VEXPAPA-804327 format. One line per field, with one value per residue (C-alpha): residue number from 1; z, x, y. Coordinates in Angstrom, 1 decimal, m for minus. Each point is the difference from the previous one (the first is absolute). Layout:
BEGIN
num: NUM / ...
zz: Z / ...
xx: X / ...
yy: Y / ...
This chain:
BEGIN
num: 1 / 2 / 3 / 4 / 5 / 6 / 7 / 8 / 9 / 10 / 11 / 12 / 13 / 14 / 15 / 16 / 17 / 18 / 19 / 20 / 21 / 22 / 23 / 24 / 25 / 26 / 27 / 28 / 29 / 30 / 31 / 32 / 33 / 34 / 35 / 36 / 37 / 38 / 39 / 40 / 41 / 42 / 43 / 44 / 45 / 46 / 47 / 48 / 49 / 50 / 51 / 52 / 53 / 54 / 55 / 56 / 57 / 58 / 59 / 60 / 61 / 62 / 63 / 64 / 65 / 66 / 67 / 68 / 69 / 70 / 71 / 72 / 73 / 74 / 75 / 76 / 77 / 78 / 79 / 80 / 81 / 82 / 83 / 84 / 85 / 86 / 87 / 88 / 89 / 90 / 91 / 92 / 93 / 94 / 95 / 96 / 97 / 98 / 99 / 100 / 101 / 102 / 103 / 104 / 105 / 106 / 107 / 108 / 109 / 110 / 111 / 112 / 113 / 114 / 115 / 116 / 117 / 118 / 119 / 120 / 121 / 122 / 123 / 124 / 125 / 126 / 127 / 128 / 129 / 130 / 131 / 132 / 133 / 134 / 135 / 136 / 137 / 138 / 139 / 140 / 141 / 142 / 143 / 144 / 145 / 146 / 147 / 148 / 149 / 150 / 151 / 152 / 153 / 154 / 155 / 156 / 157 / 158 / 159 / 160 / 161 / 162 / 163 / 164 / 165 / 166 / 167 / 168 / 169 / 170 / 171 / 172 / 173 / 174 / 175 / 176 / 177 / 178 / 179 / 180 / 181 / 182 / 183 / 184 / 185 / 186 / 187 / 188 / 189 / 190 / 191 / 192 / 193 / 194 / 195 / 196 / 197 / 198 / 199 / 200 / 201 / 202 / 203 / 204 / 205 / 206 / 207 / 208 / 209 / 210 / 211 / 212 / 213 / 214 / 215 / 216 / 217 / 218 / 219 / 220 / 221 / 222 / 223 / 224 / 225 / 226 / 227 / 228 / 229 / 230 / 231 / 232 / 233 / 234 / 235 / 236 / 237 / 238 / 239 / 240 / 241 / 242 / 243 / 244 / 245 / 246 / 247 / 248 / 249 / 250 / 251 / 252 / 253 / 254 / 255 / 256 / 257 / 258 / 259 / 260 / 261 / 262 / 263 / 264 / 265 / 266 / 267 / 268 / 269 / 270 / 271 / 272 / 273 / 274 / 275 / 276 / 277 / 278 / 279 / 280 / 281 / 282 / 283 / 284 / 285 / 286 / 287 / 288 / 289 / 290 / 291 / 292 / 293 / 294 / 295 / 296 / 297 / 298 / 299 / 300 / 301 / 302 / 303 / 304 / 305 / 306 / 307 / 308 / 309 / 310 / 311 / 312 / 313 / 314 / 315 / 316 / 317 / 318 / 319 / 320 / 321 / 322 / 323 / 324 / 325 / 326 / 327 / 328 / 329 / 330 / 331 / 332 / 333 / 334 / 335 / 336 / 337 / 338 / 339 / 340 / 341 / 342 / 343 / 344 / 345 / 346 / 347 / 348 / 349 / 350 / 351 / 352 / 353 / 354 / 355 / 356 / 357 / 358 / 359 / 360 / 361 / 362 / 363 / 364 / 365 / 366 / 367 / 368 / 369 / 370 / 371 / 372 / 373 / 374 / 375 / 376 / 377 / 378 / 379 / 380 / 381 / 382 / 383 / 384 / 385 / 386 / 387 / 388 / 389 / 390 / 391 / 392 / 393 / 394 / 395 / 396 / 397 / 398 / 399 / 400 / 401 / 402 / 403 / 404 / 405 / 406 / 407 / 408 / 409 / 410 / 411 / 412 / 413 / 414 / 415 / 416 / 417 / 418 / 419 / 420 / 421 / 422 / 423 / 424 / 425 / 426 / 427 / 428 / 429 / 430 / 431 / 432 / 433 / 434 / 435 / 436 / 437 / 438 / 439 / 440 / 441 / 442 / 443 / 444 / 445 / 446 / 447 / 448 / 449 / 450 / 451 / 452 / 453 / 454 / 455 / 456 / 457 / 458 / 459 / 460 / 461 / 462 / 463 / 464 / 465 / 466 / 467 / 468 / 469 / 470 / 471 / 472 / 473 / 474 / 475 / 476 / 477 / 478 / 479 / 480 / 481 / 482 / 483 / 484 / 485 / 486 / 487 / 488 / 489 / 490 / 491 / 492 / 493 / 494 / 495 / 496 / 497 / 498 / 499 / 500 / 501 / 502 / 503 / 504 / 505 / 506 / 507 / 508 / 509 / 510 / 511 / 512 / 513 / 514 / 515 / 516 / 517 / 518 / 519 / 520 / 521 / 522 / 523 / 524 / 525 / 526 / 527 / 528 / 529 / 530 / 531 / 532 / 533 / 534 / 535 / 536 / 537 / 538 / 539 / 540 / 541 / 542 / 543 / 544 / 545 / 546
zz: m111.3 / m3.8 / m1.3 / m1.1 / m3.7 / m0.5 / m2.8 / m1.3 / m0.5 / m2.4 / 2.3 / m2.3 / 0.6 / 2.4 / 2.9 / 3.4 / 3.0 / 3.2 / 3.3 / 2.9 / 0.6 / 2.0 / m1.2 / m1.6 / m2.1 / m1.1 / m1.0 / m2.0 / m1.8 / m0.9 / m1.3 / m2.1 / m1.5 / m0.8 / m2.2 / m1.8 / 1.9 / 1.4 / 3.7 / 1.6 / 3.8 / 2.1 / 3.5 / 2.1 / m0.3 / 3.6 / m0.3 / 0.8 / m3.4 / m0.1 / m1.1 / m3.0 / m1.1 / 0.5 / m2.3 / m2.8 / 0.5 / m0.1 / m3.2 / m1.6 / m0.3 / 2.4 / 0.1 / 3.6 / 0.3 / 3.4 / 1.4 / 1.4 / m2.3 / m1.8 / m1.6 / m3.3 / m0.2 / m1.3 / m3.1 / m0.8 / 0.7 / m2.7 / m3.7 / m2.5 / m2.3 / 2.8 / 1.0 / 3.0 / 1.9 / 1.7 / m1.0 / 3.5 / 3.7 / 2.7 / 3.6 / 2.5 / 3.1 / 1.2 / 0.1 / 3.4 / m1.3 / m0.9 / m3.1 / m1.4 / 0.1 / m1.6 / m2.9 / m0.5 / m0.3 / m2.5 / m2.1 / m0.2 / m1.1 / m2.7 / m0.9 / 0.8 / 1.2 / 3.7 / 2.3 / 3.7 / 2.2 / 2.5 / m0.9 / m2.6 / 0.4 / m1.3 / m3.0 / m3.5 / m1.0 / 1.8 / m1.2 / m0.6 / 1.4 / m3.4 / m1.5 / m3.1 / m2.6 / m3.2 / m1.5 / 2.5 / 3.0 / 2.7 / 2.5 / 3.3 / 2.1 / 3.2 / m0.5 / 3.0 / 2.3 / 0.5 / m2.0 / 1.7 / m1.1 / m3.6 / 0.0 / 1.3 / m2.6 / m2.7 / 1.1 / 0.0 / m3.5 / m1.3 / 1.5 / m1.9 / m3.4 / m2.2 / m0.7 / m3.2 / m0.3 / m0.7 / m3.0 / m1.3 / 0.3 / m2.1 / m2.7 / m0.1 / m0.4 / m2.9 / m1.7 / 0.5 / m1.5 / m3.0 / m0.7 / 0.0 / m2.2 / m2.5 / m0.2 / m0.5 / m2.7 / m1.8 / 0.0 / m1.4 / m2.8 / m0.9 / m0.2 / m2.2 / m2.3 / m0.3 / m1.0 / m2.6 / m1.5 / m2.8 / m1.2 / m0.9 / 1.4 / 2.9 / 0.4 / 2.6 / m2.3 / 0.0 / 3.7 / 2.2 / 3.3 / 2.0 / 3.0 / 2.0 / m0.9 / 1.3 / 3.1 / 0.7 / m0.4 / 2.3 / 2.5 / m0.2 / 0.7 / 3.0 / 1.3 / m0.1 / 2.0 / 2.5 / 0.4 / 0.7 / 2.7 / 1.5 / 0.1 / 0.0 / 3.5 / 1.2 / 0.2 / m3.7 / m0.9 / 1.9 / m2.0 / m3.4 / m1.7 / m2.7 / m2.8 / 1.1 / m0.9 / m3.6 / 0.1 / 1.3 / m2.6 / m2.8 / 1.1 / m0.4 / m3.7 / m0.3 / m0.8 / 3.3 / 2.2 / 3.1 / 0.6 / 1.2 / m1.4 / 3.4 / 1.8 / 3.6 / 1.2 / m1.4 / 1.6 / 3.3 / m0.2 / m0.8 / 3.0 / 2.2 / 0.8 / 1.4 / 3.7 / 2.6 / 3.7 / 2.8 / 2.7 / 3.5 / 0.9 / 3.7 / 2.6 / m1.5 / 0.8 / m3.1 / 2.2 / 0.8 / m3.7 / m0.6 / m2.2 / m2.6 / m0.2 / m0.3 / m2.9 / m1.7 / 0.3 / m1.6 / m2.9 / m0.8 / m3.2 / 1.5 / 3.6 / 1.0 / 3.6 / 2.6 / 1.0 / 3.6 / m1.0 / 1.6 / m2.0 / 1.5 / m1.5 / m3.4 / 0.1 / m0.5 / m3.5 / m2.7 / m2.2 / m3.1 / 1.5 / m0.7 / 3.3 / 0.3 / 3.3 / 0.6 / m0.1 / 2.8 / 1.9 / 1.6 / m2.8 / m2.5 / 1.5 / m2.4 / m3.1 / 1.1 / 0.6 / m3.5 / m1.4 / 1.8 / m1.3 / m3.5 / 0.0 / 1.4 / m2.7 / m2.7 / 1.4 / 0.0 / m3.6 / m0.9 / 1.5 / 3.1 / 3.6 / 2.0 / 3.8 / 1.8 / 3.2 / 3.0 / 3.5 / 2.6 / m1.2 / m3.3 / 1.7 / 3.1 / m1.1 / m3.2 / m2.5 / m1.0 / m0.7 / m2.2 / m2.1 / m0.1 / m1.5 / m2.5 / m1.4 / 0.1 / m1.9 / m2.8 / m0.2 / 2.4 / 3.3 / 2.5 / 2.3 / 3.5 / 2.4 / 3.6 / 1.9 / 3.7 / 0.8 / 2.2 / 1.9 / 1.8 / m0.4 / 0.9 / 3.6 / 0.3 / m0.9 / 2.6 / 2.7 / 0.0 / 0.0 / m1.7 / 2.1 / 3.6 / 2.6 / 2.3 / m1.9 / m3.7 / m1.6 / m3.4 / m2.7 / m2.3 / m3.1 / m1.2 / m2.4 / 1.0 / m3.4 / m1.8 / m3.7 / m1.8 / 3.3 / 2.0 / 3.7 / 0.9 / 2.9 / 2.8 / 2.2 / 3.5 / 3.0 / 1.2 / 2.9 / m1.2 / m3.6 / m1.8 / m2.9 / m2.7 / m2.2 / m3.4 / m2.2 / 3.0 / 0.8 / m2.5 / 1.6 / 3.5 / 1.8 / m1.5 / 0.8 / 3.6 / 0.4 / m1.4 / 2.5 / 3.3 / m0.7 / m1.8 / 0.9 / m0.2 / 3.7 / m0.3 / 3.3 / m0.7 / 2.2 / m2.5 / m0.8 / m3.6 / m2.3 / m3.3 / m1.9 / m3.1 / m2.6 / 1.9 / m0.5 / m1.8 / 1.4 / 0.7 / 1.8 / 2.6 / 2.8 / 1.8 / 3.2 / 1.6 / 0.7 / m2.0 / 2.0 / m1.1 / m3.3 / m2.2 / 2.0 / m0.3 / m3.8 / m0.4 / 2.0 / m1.3 / m3.6 / m2.2 / m1.7 / m2.4 / m0.5 / 3.4 / 2.0 / 3.3 / 2.5 / 2.8 / 3.0 / 3.3 / m1.8 / m0.7 / 3.7 / 0.5 / m0.6 / 0.6 / 2.6 / 0.5 / 1.8 / m2.6 / m2.4 / m2.9 / m0.7 / m3.3 / m1.0 / m3.1 / m2.2 / m0.7 / 0.7 / 0.1 / m2.4 / 1.0 / 2.5 / m2.6 / m2.5 / m2.6 / m1.0 / m3.5 / m1.1 / m2.8 / m1.4 / 0.2 / m1.8 / m2.7 / m0.5 / m0.3 / m2.6 / m1.9 / m0.2 / m1.1 / m3.0 / m1.1
xx: 98.4 / m0.9 / m2.8 / 0.9 / m0.1 / m2.9 / 0.5 / m1.5 / 2.7 / m0.4 / 1.3 / m0.6 / 2.7 / 1.9 / 1.8 / m1.2 / 2.2 / m2.0 / 1.9 / m1.9 / m2.7 / m2.7 / m3.6 / 1.3 / 2.4 / m3.0 / m1.8 / 3.0 / 0.3 / m3.7 / 0.3 / 3.0 / m1.9 / m3.0 / 2.2 / 1.7 / 3.3 / 1.8 / 0.6 / 3.0 / m0.1 / 3.1 / m0.5 / 1.9 / m1.0 / m1.3 / m2.0 / m3.7 / m1.7 / m3.5 / m2.5 / m1.2 / 3.5 / 0.8 / m2.9 / 1.3 / 3.4 / m1.5 / m1.9 / 3.2 / m1.0 / 2.8 / 3.6 / 1.3 / 3.7 / 0.6 / 2.9 / 0.9 / 0.4 / 3.3 / 1.3 / 0.5 / m3.7 / m0.7 / 2.2 / m0.5 / m3.7 / m1.4 / m0.7 / 2.7 / m0.9 / 1.0 / 3.1 / m1.6 / m0.9 / m3.4 / m2.7 / m1.3 / 0.5 / m2.6 / 1.4 / m2.7 / 2.2 / m0.8 / 2.2 / 1.6 / 1.7 / 3.6 / m0.3 / m2.7 / 2.4 / 2.7 / m2.1 / m1.4 / 3.5 / 1.1 / m3.2 / 0.5 / 3.6 / m1.1 / m3.1 / m2.3 / m3.5 / m0.3 / m3.0 / 0.4 / m3.0 / m0.7 / 3.1 / m0.7 / 3.5 / 1.4 / m2.3 / 0.5 / m3.5 / m3.3 / m3.0 / m3.3 / m3.4 / m1.5 / m3.4 / 0.1 / m2.8 / 1.4 / 2.3 / m1.2 / 2.3 / m0.3 / 2.8 / 0.1 / 3.0 / 0.4 / 3.8 / 0.6 / m2.2 / m2.7 / m0.8 / m3.3 / m1.1 / 1.0 / m2.0 / m3.0 / 0.3 / 0.4 / m3.2 / m1.9 / 1.1 / m0.7 / m3.5 / m0.9 / 0.9 / m2.7 / 0.2 / 1.6 / 2.1 / 3.1 / m1.8 / m0.8 / 3.7 / 0.8 / m2.6 / 1.2 / 3.5 / m1.2 / m1.5 / 3.3 / 2.0 / m2.3 / 0.2 / 3.7 / 0.0 / m2.4 / 2.0 / 3.2 / m1.6 / m1.2 / 3.5 / 1.4 / m2.6 / 0.8 / 3.7 / m0.7 / m2.2 / 2.9 / 2.4 / m2.5 / m0.7 / 2.6 / m2.2 / m3.0 / m2.6 / m2.3 / m3.7 / 1.0 / 2.4 / m1.9 / m0.9 / 2.2 / 0.9 / 2.5 / 2.0 / m1.9 / m3.3 / 1.3 / 1.3 / m3.3 / m1.9 / 2.4 / m0.3 / m3.8 / m0.1 / 2.2 / m1.8 / m3.3 / 1.5 / 1.5 / m3.4 / m1.7 / 2.6 / 0.0 / m3.7 / m2.1 / m1.2 / 1.9 / m3.2 / m0.7 / 3.6 / m0.5 / m3.1 / 1.7 / m0.2 / 2.1 / m2.5 / 0.3 / 3.7 / m0.8 / m2.7 / 2.6 / 2.6 / m2.5 / m1.0 / 3.6 / m0.2 / m3.2 / m0.1 / m1.5 / 2.8 / m2.1 / m1.5 / 1.6 / m2.9 / m1.5 / m3.0 / 1.0 / m3.5 / m0.6 / 3.2 / m1.0 / m3.3 / 1.9 / 2.2 / m3.1 / m0.5 / m3.1 / 0.1 / m2.1 / 0.2 / m1.6 / m0.5 / m1.4 / m2.2 / 0.3 / m2.8 / m2.2 / 1.2 / 1.7 / 2.7 / 1.2 / 0.9 / 3.7 / 1.6 / 0.8 / m3.7 / m1.1 / 2.4 / m1.2 / m3.6 / 0.8 / 2.0 / m2.5 / m1.9 / m2.3 / m0.9 / m1.6 / m1.1 / m1.4 / m3.6 / 1.1 / 2.4 / m1.7 / m1.2 / 2.6 / 2.8 / m1.8 / m0.5 / 3.8 / m0.2 / 0.3 / m3.0 / 1.8 / 0.6 / m2.4 / m1.2 / m1.7 / m1.4 / 0.0 / m3.5 / 0.5 / m2.9 / m0.9 / 0.1 / 1.7 / 3.5 / 1.8 / m1.7 / 0.7 / 3.7 / 0.3 / m1.6 / 2.5 / 3.0 / m1.4 / m0.4 / 3.4 / 1.6 / m1.9 / 1.3 / 3.5 / m0.2 / m1.2 / 3.1 / m1.7 / 1.3 / m2.4 / m0.4 / m1.7 / m1.1 / m0.6 / m1.3 / 2.7 / 3.1 / 0.0 / 1.6 / m2.1 / m3.1 / m0.1 / 0.8 / 3.0 / 2.2 / m2.6 / m0.3 / 3.8 / 0.3 / m2.8 / 1.6 / 3.5 / m1.2 / m1.2 / 3.3 / m0.7 / 1.9 / m1.9 / 1.3 / m1.3 / m0.5 / m0.8 / m2.9 / m0.7 / m1.9 / m3.1 / 1.0 / 2.6 / m1.2 / m3.7 / 0.9 / 2.2 / m2.8 / m2.2 / 2.7 / 0.8 / 3.7 / 0.4 / 3.1 / 0.6 / 2.4 / m1.3 / m3.3 / 0.6 / 3.3 / m1.3 / m2.5 / m1.9 / m1.8 / m2.8 / m2.8 / m3.6 / m1.0 / 1.7 / 0.2 / m3.4 / m1.6 / 1.0 / 0.6 / 3.7 / 1.5 / 0.5 / 3.1 / 0.1 / 0.0 / 3.3 / m0.4 / 3.0 / m1.1 / m2.1 / m1.9 / m1.4 / m2.7 / m0.6 / m3.1 / m1.8 / m3.0 / m2.4 / 0.4 / 0.8 / m2.4 / 1.6 / 3.5 / m0.8 / m1.6 / 3.0 / 2.2 / m1.9 / m2.1 / 2.5 / 3.4 / 1.8 / m0.5 / m0.6 / m1.5 / m3.3 / 1.3 / 2.9 / m0.1 / m0.6 / m0.8 / m1.7 / 1.7 / m1.9 / 1.1 / 3.2 / 1.6 / m3.1 / m2.2 / m2.8 / 2.3 / m1.7 / 1.4 / m2.1 / 1.8 / m1.3 / 0.9 / m0.4 / m3.2 / m1.8 / 1.6 / m2.7 / m2.8 / 1.6 / 0.4 / m3.5 / m1.4 / 2.3 / 0.2 / 3.1 / 2.0 / 2.5 / 2.9 / 0.8 / 2.1 / 0.0 / 2.9 / 0.1 / 2.3 / 1.0 / 1.6 / m3.5 / m0.3 / 3.6 / m1.1 / m3.8 / m1.9 / m3.8 / m2.6 / m2.7 / m1.0 / 1.2 / 0.9 / m0.4 / 2.5 / m0.7 / 2.2 / 3.7 / 1.8 / 3.5 / 1.6 / m1.7 / 2.6 / 2.8 / m1.7 / 0.6 / m3.5 / m0.8 / 3.6 / m0.2 / m3.2 / 1.7 / 3.0 / m2.2 / m1.6 / 3.4 / 1.1 / m3.2 / 0.5 / 3.6 / m1.2 / m2.5
yy: 18.5 / 0.0 / m2.2 / m3.5 / m0.9 / m2.4 / m2.5 / m3.2 / m2.6 / m3.0 / m2.7 / m3.0 / m2.7 / 2.3 / m1.6 / 1.3 / m0.9 / m0.3 / m0.2 / m1.5 / m2.6 / 1.8 / 0.8 / 3.2 / m2.1 / m2.0 / 3.2 / 1.2 / m3.3 / 0.1 / 3.6 / m1.0 / m2.9 / 2.3 / 2.2 / m2.9 / 0.1 / m3.0 / 0.2 / m1.7 / m0.3 / 0.0 / m1.4 / m2.6 / m3.6 / m0.1 / 3.3 / m0.1 / 0.6 / 1.5 / m2.7 / 2.1 / 0.4 / m3.7 / m0.9 / 2.2 / m1.7 / m3.4 / 1.0 / 1.1 / 3.6 / 1.2 / m1.2 / m0.3 / 0.4 / m1.7 / 2.0 / 3.4 / 3.0 / 0.5 / 3.2 / m1.7 / m1.0 / 3.5 / m0.6 / m3.7 / m0.9 / 2.3 / m0.5 / m0.9 / 3.0 / 2.4 / m2.0 / m1.6 / 3.2 / m0.3 / 2.5 / 0.9 / m1.0 / m0.2 / m0.3 / m0.9 / m0.1 / 3.5 / 3.1 / m0.8 / m3.2 / 0.8 / m2.2 / 2.3 / 3.0 / m2.1 / m1.2 / 3.5 / 1.5 / m2.7 / 0.5 / 3.7 / m0.5 / m2.4 / 2.2 / m2.9 / 1.1 / m0.9 / m0.1 / m0.6 / m0.5 / 2.8 / 1.9 / 2.7 / 1.4 / m3.3 / m0.2 / 1.3 / m0.9 / m0.9 / m2.0 / 1.8 / m1.1 / m1.0 / m0.6 / m2.1 / m0.5 / m1.4 / 2.6 / 2.6 / 0.4 / 2.6 / 0.4 / 1.9 / 0.8 / 2.0 / 0.1 / m2.3 / 2.0 / m2.6 / m3.1 / m0.5 / 3.5 / m0.6 / m3.2 / 1.9 / 2.7 / m2.7 / m1.7 / 3.3 / 0.8 / m3.5 / m0.1 / 3.2 / m1.4 / m1.6 / m3.8 / m1.1 / 3.1 / m2.2 / m1.5 / 3.5 / 1.0 / m3.1 / 1.0 / 3.6 / m1.3 / m2.1 / 3.1 / 1.9 / m2.9 / m0.4 / 3.7 / m0.1 / m3.2 / 1.6 / 3.2 / m2.0 / m2.1 / 3.1 / 1.6 / m3.2 / 0.0 / 3.5 / m0.8 / m3.0 / 2.2 / 2.5 / m2.7 / m1.2 / 3.4 / m0.6 / m3.0 / 2.2 / 2.4 / m1.0 / 0.7 / 2.6 / 1.7 / 3.3 / m0.1 / 2.1 / m1.7 / 2.0 / m1.2 / 2.6 / m1.8 / m3.3 / 1.5 / 1.8 / m3.3 / m1.8 / 2.8 / m0.1 / m3.7 / 0.2 / 3.1 / m1.9 / m2.8 / 2.5 / 1.7 / m3.4 / m0.8 / 3.5 / 0.9 / m3.1 / m1.1 / m3.1 / m2.0 / 0.7 / m1.0 / m3.2 / m0.8 / 0.0 / m3.3 / m1.7 / 1.1 / 3.6 / m0.1 / m0.6 / 2.7 / 2.5 / m0.9 / 0.2 / 3.5 / 1.1 / m0.4 / 2.1 / 3.6 / 1.0 / 1.2 / 0.5 / m3.5 / m3.2 / m2.0 / m1.1 / 1.3 / 0.6 / m0.1 / m3.5 / m1.2 / 1.4 / m1.8 / m3.2 / 0.5 / 0.2 / m3.6 / m1.6 / m0.5 / m1.8 / 1.1 / m2.0 / 2.7 / m0.1 / 2.9 / m0.4 / m0.3 / 2.8 / 3.5 / 1.5 / 1.6 / m3.5 / m0.7 / m0.4 / 2.6 / m2.7 / m1.1 / 3.6 / 0.6 / m3.2 / 1.2 / 3.4 / m1.6 / m2.8 / m0.4 / m2.6 / m0.8 / m3.3 / 0.5 / m2.4 / 0.6 / 0.9 / 2.8 / 3.0 / 3.0 / 2.5 / m2.1 / m0.2 / 3.7 / 0.4 / m1.6 / 2.6 / 0.6 / m1.2 / m3.4 / m2.9 / m1.7 / m3.3 / m1.3 / m3.8 / m1.4 / m2.5 / m1.3 / m3.4 / m2.6 / 2.2 / 0.5 / m2.3 / 1.3 / 3.6 / m0.9 / m1.4 / 3.1 / 2.2 / m2.1 / 0.1 / 3.8 / 0.4 / m2.1 / 1.8 / 3.3 / m1.2 / m1.2 / 3.5 / 1.5 / 1.4 / 0.5 / m2.2 / 0.3 / m2.8 / 1.8 / m2.2 / 0.6 / m0.3 / m1.8 / m2.1 / m3.0 / m0.2 / m1.9 / 2.1 / m2.7 / 2.1 / m3.0 / m1.6 / 3.2 / 0.3 / m3.5 / 0.7 / 3.2 / m1.4 / m3.0 / 2.3 / 1.8 / 3.0 / m0.1 / 2.1 / 2.6 / m0.7 / 2.9 / m0.7 / 1.4 / 0.4 / m3.1 / 0.5 / m3.2 / 2.1 / 3.6 / m0.5 / m1.2 / 3.0 / 2.4 / m1.8 / 0.4 / m3.7 / m0.9 / m3.4 / m0.6 / 1.1 / m1.2 / m2.7 / 0.0 / m0.9 / m1.1 / m1.1 / 1.0 / m2.3 / 1.2 / m2.4 / 0.0 / m0.5 / m1.3 / m2.8 / m0.7 / 0.1 / 1.1 / m3.1 / 0.3 / m0.1 / m1.9 / 2.6 / 0.1 / m1.4 / 2.2 / 1.5 / 2.4 / 2.2 / 0.3 / 2.6 / m1.3 / 2.2 / m1.5 / 1.6 / m0.5 / m1.6 / 2.2 / m1.4 / m3.5 / 1.2 / m2.4 / m3.1 / 1.3 / 0.7 / m3.4 / m1.8 / 1.9 / m0.4 / m3.2 / m2.2 / m1.3 / 3.3 / 0.8 / 3.7 / 1.4 / 1.9 / 2.8 / 0.8 / 3.7 / 0.9 / 2.9 / 0.5 / 2.8 / 1.3 / 2.5 / 0.7 / 3.4 / 1.3 / 2.8 / m2.6 / m2.4 / m2.1 / m2.2 / m2.6 / m1.0 / m3.2 / m3.7 / m3.2 / m0.7 / 3.1 / 1.0 / m1.7 / 1.6 / 3.4 / m0.2 / m1.3 / 2.9 / 2.8 / m1.2 / m0.4 / 2.7 / m1.7 / m0.2 / m1.2 / m2.4 / m1.9 / 0.4 / m2.6 / m0.3 / 1.5 / 3.0 / 1.3 / 1.2 / 1.3 / 3.7 / m0.5 / m1.8 / m0.1 / m1.9 / 0.2 / m2.8 / 2.2 / 3.6 / 1.9 / 2.7 / 2.1 / 2.2 / 0.5 / 3.2 / m1.3 / 2.5 / 3.3 / 1.0 / m0.6 / 2.2 / m2.8 / m0.9 / 0.9 / 0.8 / m2.5 / 1.6 / 3.4 / m1.4 / m1.4 / 3.5 / 1.6 / m2.6 / 0.5 / 3.8 / m0.5 / m2.1 / 2.5
């Protein structure tokens, strides 16, 4: 079967006849309206009309002819200038309906374009899966072999295009039109001079201007435009502004035939917009970074990191990148936070790619939403990248399943420190719940007292575990109960950052009779051969840049 002829049809004011009232008919009417056509729907008065289609009918956008299809409809419902013949027909009844075959035969006889749903053999044309951006339109067809596949291919192509490419197409079209207008005006001026020669000599009387010279100038102008369209990267084309159009056109009148008047490097720098990324660095091990966060780190100009982001993660930052560590300590948290926000905003105004690197996940007690609002309020909408939160991963590394059948059917994540250091209201005891307290170890004693001595009814025999520096080589797990956890930390000392996991799930995979047990170290990735892969990748990237 030969390839189909793909065309772009100006359908302004055309009459499109749509037969049927199902959701596909609604889609066909919407598509007709998008291209400026006037859809007319033929369906019986008692037909069930799709709600989206009914709304367009009620709004007067679609005309509903409430009866069955008639053969003369093809010759009387169209425009007057084409003697009533409709411009295109869409049948949404399916190929097995006898009426579809009948309408297709009549349309072929009258040379009216016909499209029948799910029946390529009855169609004389098919609709493309299109991406539209202003004057730019990209259409994909699989020639009736699979509409879902064509939609997938269209999405893949569209996602690879730079933003604002449609506006660039409009500007390049303006350049082409103005070149043609100026050339046409110049030809008219020469013709007028020739007509006026009989009235006296001109200042250009002794200057020889041959038709070949004019043709060469015209060819050079169009050749420059062709070279811009052909060889410039699409992202550079998308960054062209209105004032660049005048610059390009002025360069056409210069004597330099090799320049279009624009510095491509400067346009590339303009296209590189400032960006703020709120990224989670995970529980601590660099191999637990998401690929997106790792890419953001490698491409950053400025990194603003939490104090608790471990050194192995920061070691992945390229040497060319500026890094600032938050100076947060008791009594200075708010001031340090304001300082970070101010530095991030200054970096953005300077056109930098700024990465706000947070421990864990940005939205799990990371003040991520506050920072999102701050930067958005100043005109910079952040990109938010998730991180593996220690609230769920640290228990895993300590062999504690937060949920387990017949033991724990819910997980609650709480903070052990309220706003400005205030004590939060802890949750009540539920025997089938695992509770993870973040930022609680520095006020552990007060938290435990509020659980077992107050009105929360927590049994002092409830198993718990303090998990510190989860996933790092110096990870430590203190397994105990609420009765002895304060004594254990007082005797063994604290190793922040850490969290407290409480509930019966803490003894699903481990049981012991001691008051507390200390487990040192983390070797979870050694058998996978994965540890250090990110560091190796960084070295490879460094060598490739040298």
